C-alpha positions in Angstrom: -5.6 -53.9 92.4 -2.6 -56.0 91.3 -3.6 -55.7 87.7 -3.6 -51.9 87.7 -0.2 -51.9 89.4 1.1 -54.2 86.7 -0.3 -51.9 84.0 1.3 -48.9 85.7 4.7 -50.7 85.9 4.5 -51.7 82.3 3.7 -48.2 81.2 6.6 -46.8 83.2 8.9 -49.5 81.7 7.6 -48.7 78.2 8.2 -45.0 78.7 11.7 -45.6 79.9 12.4 -47.8 77.0 11.1 -45.1 74.6 13.3 -42.5 76.3 16.4 -44.7 75.9 15.4 -45.5 72.3 15.2 -41.8 71.4 18.8 -41.3 72.3 20.1 -44.3 70.4 22.1 -43.8 67.1 19.7 -46.1 65.2 16.8 -43.8 66.0 18.6 -40.8 64.5 19.7 -42.8 61.5 16.1 -43.9 60.8 14.8 -40.4 61.3 17.4 -39.0 58.9 16.5 -41.7 56.3 12.8 -40.8 56.7 13.5 -37.1 56.2 15.7 -37.8 53.2 12.9 -39.9 51.7 10.4 -37.2 52.2 12.7 -34.6 50.7 13.3 -36.8 47.7 9.6 -37.4 47.2 9.0 -33.7 47.3 11.7 -33.0 44.7 10.2 -35.7 42.4 6.7 -34.3 42.9 8.0 -30.8 41.9 9.5 -32.0 38.7 6.7 -34.4 37.8 
């Protein structure tokens, strides 16, 4: 019983950490860099 409670608490903590991480500036910077990389790859593929 204690093990399942520990897993539940860990899942809740991980979910809260993920929610906080999504609002952080570093998350948005990484997302913007990823999108820019995909856009650049698409442009290179078009002209290849």
